[in-house]
C-alpha positions in Angstrom: -0.4 16.1 -9.2 -1.5 13.0 -11.2 -4.1 13.5 -13.9 -5.5 10.0 -13.2 -9.1 10.0 -11.9 -8.3 7.8 -8.9 -11.5 8.5 -7.1 -13.5 7.5 -10.2 -11.6 4.2 -10.3 -12.4 3.6 -6.6 -16.1 4.4 -7.3 -16.3 1.9 -10.0 -14.5 -0.8 -8.0 -16.4 -0.1 -4.8 -19.4 -2.4 -5.3 -17.3 -5.5 -6.0 -17.5 -8.2 -3.3 -13.9 -9.0 -2.8 -12.4 -11.5 -0.4 -9.2 -13.5 -0.2 -10.3 -15.5 -3.2 -13.1 -15.7 -5.7 -14.6 -13.8 -8.6 -14.4 -10.4 -6.9 -10.6 -10.5 -6.8 -10.5 -11.5 -10.5 -13.0 -8.8 -11.5 -10.9 -6.2 -9.6 -7.6 -7.3 -11.2 -9.2 -7.3 -14.7 -10.4 -3.7 -14.1 -6.9 -2.7 -13.0 -5.3 -4.5 -15.9 -7.2 -2.2 -18.3 -5.5 0.7 -16.6 -2.1 -0.9 -16.4 -1.7 -3.4 -19.2 1.6 -4.7 -17.8 -0.3 -6.3 -14.9 -0.1 -10.1 -15.0 -2.6 -12.2 -13.1 -1.2 -15.3 -11.3 -3.1 -18.3 -10.0 -2.4 -20.4 -6.9 -4.4 -23.6 -6.2 -6.3 -23.9 -2.9 -4.4 -26.1 -0.5 -1.0 -24.8 -1.6 1.4 -24.7 1.3 3.5 -21.6 2.0 5.7 -21.6 5.1 3.2 -22.2 8.0 0.1 -21.3 5.9 -2.2 -22.9 3.5 -4.2 -21.2 0.7 -7.9 -21.6 1.7 -10.7 -22.9 -0.4 -12.0 -20.5 -3.0 -15.1 -18.6 -1.7 -17.9 -17.6 -4.0 -20.8 -15.6 -2.8 -23.8 -15.1 -5.0 -26.6 -13.8 -2.7 -27.5 -13.6 0.9 -30.5 -12.2 2.9 -32.6 -12.4 6.0 -36.3 -12.3 5.3 -39.3 -11.9 7.6 -42.5 -13.9 7.5 -43.9 -11.8 4.6 -40.9 -12.7 2.5 -39.4 -9.2 2.7 -35.7 -8.9 2.8 -34.8 -7.1 6.0 -31.1 -7.7 5.6 -29.9 -7.8 2.0 -26.4 -8.6 0.6 -27.4 -6.8 -2.6 -27.7 -3.5 -0.7 -24.3 -3.9 1.0 -21.8 -6.7 0.6 -20.6 -6.0 4.2 -23.9 -7.6 5.4 -22.3 -11.1 5.1 -19.5 -12.4 7.3 -16.6 -13.0 4.9 -16.1 -16.7 3.9 -19.6 -17.6 5.3 -20.7 -21.2 4.7 -23.9 -21.7 2.8 -27.1 -21.8 4.9 -30.8 -21.9 4.2 -33.7 -22.2 6.6 -36.0 -20.7 9.3 -34.5 -19.6 12.6 -35.9 -18.2 15.8 -34.9 -14.7 16.6 -32.9 -16.1 19.5 -31.1 -18.6 17.2 -30.5 -15.9 14.6 -28.9 -13.6 17.2 -26.0 -15.9 17.6 -25.1 -15.2 14.0 -25.5 -11.4 14.0 -22.6 -8.9 14.4 -23.0 -5.2 15.2 -21.2 -2.4 17.0 -23.1 -1.0 20.0 -20.8 2.0 20.2 -21.3 2.8 16.5 -25.1 2.3 16.1 -25.3 3.3 12.4 -22.3 1.4 11.1 -22.2 -2.1 9.6 -19.1 -3.9 10.8 -16.7 -5.7 8.5 -16.3 -9.3 9.9 -14.5 -12.3 8.4 -13.9 -15.9 9.3 -11.3 -17.2 6.8 -9.9 -20.2 8.5 -12.8 -21.4 10.8 -16.1 -22.7 9.5 -18.8 -20.1 10.3 -21.7 -18.1 8.8 -23.2 -14.8 9.8 -24.7 -11.5 9.0 -23.4 -8.0 9.9 -25.9 -5.2 10.6 -25.9 -1.8 12.3 -26.9 -1.8 16.0 -30.0 0.2 15.1 -30.9 -2.3 12.4 -30.4 -5.2 14.8 -32.7 -3.7 17.3 -35.4 -3.5 14.7 -35.4 -7.2 14.1 -38.2 -8.1 16.5 -40.1 -10.9 14.7 -40.2 -14.3 16.3 -38.8 -16.1 13.3 -36.7 -15.3 10.2 -35.7 -17.0 7.0 -32.0 -16.9 6.3 -30.1 -17.8 3.1 -26.5 -17.5 2.2 -25.9 -18.7 -1.4 -22.2 -19.4 -1.3 -19.7 -22.2 -1.7 -16.2 -23.0 -0.5 -14.3 -24.9 -3.2 -11.2 -26.9 -2.0 -10.3 -27.3 -5.7 -10.4 -23.5 -6.3 -7.7 -20.9 -6.6 -6.3 -17.7 -5.2 -5.4 -14.9 -7.6 -2.9 -12.0 -7.4 -1.6 -9.4 -9.8 2.0 -8.4 -10.5 3.6 -5.6 -12.5 7.4 -5.6 -13.1 8.9 -2.5 -14.8 12.5 -3.2 -15.6 15.1 -0.5 -15.0 18.8 0.0 -15.8 19.7 -1.7 -12.5 18.7 -5.1 -11.1 18.1 -3.2 -7.8 14.3 -3.3 -7.1 11.7 -1.2 -5.3 8.8 -3.3 -4.1 5.3 -1.7 -3.9 2.6 -3.9 -2.4 -1.1 -3.4 -1.9 -4.1 -5.6 -1.3 -7.3 -6.5 -3.1 -9.2 -8.6 -0.6 -11.7 -6.4 1.1 -15.3 -5.7 -0.1 -16.8 -2.2 -0.1 -14.3 -0.4 2.0 -12.8 2.8 0.5 -9.7 3.9 2.5 -8.7 0.5 4.0 -9.1 -1.2 0.6 -9.5 0.7 -2.6 -7.2 3.7 -1.9 -4.1 1.4 -2.0 -4.8 -0.3 -5.3 -5.8 2.9 -7.1 -2.7 4.9 -5.9 -0.5 1.9 -6.8 -2.0 1.8 -10.3 -1.5 5.5 -10.7 2.2 5.1 -9.7 2.6 2.2 -12.1 1.3 4.3 -14.9 3.6 7.2 -14.0 6.6 4.9 -13.7 5.8 3.2 -17.0 5.7 6.6 -18.7 9.1 7.7 -17.5 11.8 8.0 -20.2 14.3 6.2 -18.0 14.2 4.2 -14.8 17.4 3.6 -13.0 15.7 1.1 -10.7 13.4 -1.9 -11.4 9.8 -1.7 -9.9 7.8 -4.7 -8.7 4.2 -3.8 -7.9 2.0 -6.4 -6.2 -1.8 -6.6 -5.9 -2.4 -9.4 -3.5 -4.8 -10.7 -0.8 -3.5 -9.4 2.5 -1.4 -11.7 4.6 -1.8 -15.0 2.7 -0.9 -13.2 -0.6 2.4 -11.8 0.7 3.2 -15.1 2.4 2.6 -17.0 -0.9 4.6 -14.4 -2.9 7.5 -14.6 -0.4 7.5 -18.4 -0.5 7.9 -18.3 -4.3 10.3 -15.3 -4.6 12.1 -14.9 -1.3 15.7 -15.4 -2.5 15.3 -13.1 -5.5 13.7 -10.4 -3.3 16.4 -10.7 -0.6 19.1 -10.2 -3.3 17.5 -7.3 -5.2 15.0 -5.3 -3.2 16.6 -2.1 -1.9 13.4 -0.4 -0.7 9.7 -1.3 -0.4 6.4 0.1 0.7 3.0 -1.2 1.6 0.3 1.0 0.1 -2.8 1.0 2.3 -5.1 3.7 3.8 -3.9 6.4 1.4 -7.2 8.1 0.6 -8.5 10.6 3.2 -7.5 14.2 3.9 -7.2 14.1 7.7 -3.5 13.2 8.2 -0.3 11.7 6.8 1.2 8.8 8.7 4.5 6.9 8.6 5.1 3.4 9.9 8.8 2.4 9.8 10.3 -0.9 8.9 11.3 -3.2 11.7 14.9 -1.9 11.4 13.6 1.7 11.3 16.5 3.2 9.3 16.5 1.4 5.9 16.8 3.2 2.6 13.0 2.9 2.3 12.6 4.7 5.7 15.2 7.4 4.9 13.6 8.2 1.5 10.1 8.4 3.0 11.3 10.8 5.8 13.2 12.9 3.3 10.1 13.1 1.0 7.9 14.3 3.9 10.5 17.0 4.7 10.8 18.1 1.1 7.1 18.5 0.9 6.8 20.3 4.2 4.7 17.5 5.8 4.9 16.5 9.4 3.4 13.0 9.5 2.1 11.1 12.5 4.9 8.7 13.1 4.2 5.3 14.5 6.4 2.4 15.7 6.8 -1.0 14.0 5.0 -2.3 17.1 1.9 -0.6 15.6 2.2 -2.7 12.4 -0.9 -4.4 11.0 -0.6 -5.0 7.3 1.8 -6.9 5.0 4.9 -5.2 6.5 4.4 -8.0 9.1 5.5 -10.5 6.5 8.0 -8.5 4.5 10.0 -7.4 7.6 9.7 -10.7 9.5 12.9 -12.5 10.7 14.2 -14.7 7.9 12.7 -12.3 5.3 14.1 -8.9 6.5 13.1 -6.8 3.5 13.4 -3.0 3.9 9.7 -2.3 3.8 7.7 0.5 5.5 4.4 2.4 4.9 3.4 5.9 3.9 -0.3 6.4 4.7 -2.9 9.0 5.2 -5.0 8.1 8.3 -3.6 4.7 9.5 -5.6 1.5 9.7 -7.2 0.7 13.1 -6.8 4.4 14.1 -9.5 6.3 12.1 -13.0 5.8 13.5 -14.6 4.4 10.3 -12.0 1.6 10.0 -13.6 -1.8 9.1 -17.1 -0.4 8.9 -19.5 0.7 6.3 -18.6 4.3 7.2 -15.3 3.8 5.4 -17.0 4.8 2.2 -16.4 7.0 -0.9 -17.2 10.2 1.1 -14.2 9.5 3.4 -11.8 9.0 0.5 -11.4 12.0 -1.8 -9.5 12.8 -5.0 -7.4 15.3 -3.1 -6.6 12.8 -0.4 -5.5 10.2 -3.0 -3.4 12.8 -4.9 -1.7 13.9 -1.7 -0.6 10.3 -1.1 0.5 9.9 -4.7 2.6 13.0 -4.4 4.5 11.7 -1.3 5.1 8.4 -3.0 6.2 10.0 -6.2 8.7 12.2 -4.4 9.9 9.1 -2.4 10.5 7.1 -5.6 12.2 10.1 -7.3 14.5 10.3 -4.3 15.3 6.6 -4.7 15.9 7.1 -8.4 18.4 10.0 -7.6 20.1 8.2 -4.8 23.6 7.1 -5.5 26.9 7.1 -3.6 29.6 9.5 -4.7 33.3 9.9 -3.9 35.5 13.0 -4.4 38.2 12.5 -7.0 40.7 15.2 -6.0 42.4 15.2 -2.6 41.8 18.5 -0.8 39.4 21.0 -2.2 39.6 21.3 -5.9 40.1 24.7 -7.6 36.6 25.6 -8.5 37.1 29.0 -10.1 39.0 27.7 -13.1 36.0 25.5 -13.8 33.6 28.4 -13.5 32.2 27.0 -10.3 33.5 29.7 -7.9 33.4 33.5 -7.9 36.8 34.8 -9.0 36.5 37.8 -6.7 36.4 37.1 -3.0 34.0 39.4 -1.2 32.0 39.1 2.0 29.5 36.2 1.9 30.7 35.1 -1.5 31.4 31.7 0.1 27.7 31.3 0.7 27.1 30.9 -3.0 29.1 27.8 -3.2 28.8 26.5 0.3 26.5 23.6 -0.7 29.0 22.6 -3.5 31.8 22.5 -0.9 29.7 20.6 1.5 28.8 18.0 -1.1 32.5 17.6 -1.9 33.4 17.4 1.8 31.0 14.6 2.5 31.3 12.7 -0.8 33.5 10.1 0.9 32.3 7.0 -0.9 30.4 5.8 2.2 27.4 8.1 2.4 24.7 7.8 -0.2 23.0 10.9 -1.5 20.2 10.8 1.2 22.7 10.5 4.0 24.8 13.2 2.6 21.8 15.6 2.3 20.8 14.7 5.9 24.3 15.4 7.1 24.6 18.8 5.5 21.0 19.8 6.0 20.2 20.3 2.3 17.5 19.3 -0.1 18.4 15.9 -1.6 17.3 17.0 -5.1 19.5 20.1 -4.9 22.4 17.8 -3.8 21.7 15.5 -6.7 21.8 18.4 -9.2 25.1 19.6 -7.7 26.5 16.0 -7.8 25.7 15.8 -11.5 27.5 19.1 -12.1 30.5 17.8 -10.2 30.4 14.6 -12.1 30.5 16.5 -15.4 33.7 18.3 -14.2 35.3 15.0 -13.1 35.3 16.1 -9.5 33.1 13.2 -8.3 32.8 9.6 -9.3 29.9 7.2 -8.7 30.7 4.4 -6.2 27.4 2.7 -6.7 
């Protein structure tokens, strides 16, 4: 388990009004930078082209409310930043109840929940309320104000940590920082990614290089890929999108588009090692930045390890996705699966046997000198590792083939390396 207080981090980040752009993203990245000083913040001007997309104007929201005739705020952005449709244009004035209704969003089937609604690329303004709240708005007229602006000369920000290893081969960890007060769908990813960054930074050695991104969802990954695609295609050997990793209800696995990349195999092995049977989805169920990382022309080996998957748990994209849904135990569970996955990637190499036929193990102290019933069981795994160390199977494939724990196989491989019975192919 990690000693990092991830739930406390989420609690302190929860009130910040994040979106694709704006002060909330910068405030969030500044907070994470204090926890992980290697994090560098990058700036992309609004209007920047990236493949088929354009970085939108920078949105700043200062205040928003609906008031009745007595001047009382009956809907207040200060009480919940979910009350305003993301990227709302500024508005101020009196509206009839009928006119106001065209700009209200609620969920009739979830009467107590405030929905999360955005309009990033079409001009719009609106307020989000619970269905019960909406039904209580019965005055004939209301005063509405959204104090916001959309600056075409603004910027989009994202954060990046690169932790060099002994190898140029990279593991990509990507999470997003663009949702307001949502706990599982937003903050669980950044806090677990930060905890992993701190753990990786503290390791005595790293065989692999780690690239950890804190980006606005969709446009952030598209911008990043447009700037670093050739490097990533050359060097990324495995990648994961960290999202929805905070509750205690389930574990979930969403494969890459190819379905059997190194990232997929390490994730599945980690679940097996920890005795976890995740809910397994198809890439057809995708919905986060794996859409970009695995798209044709990019084809990175990226999948997702989650707790309850986005768009599946009932609180998704509502005010009910709060800090009671996400727990320290839930966050630590996700951290443990990711840590085991990364440890497997660190241990994963390809070995080839040096000696034709079985080597004589007893003269090396690796085999019982007296043959008795079942004595072969003691060294069966050693013989199986040697039998399948053909220079073609990596450690994960070898462990799968012989039905053994990958870490046990790694320990045996190191022993055989020390006795010059194996060599490293890659």
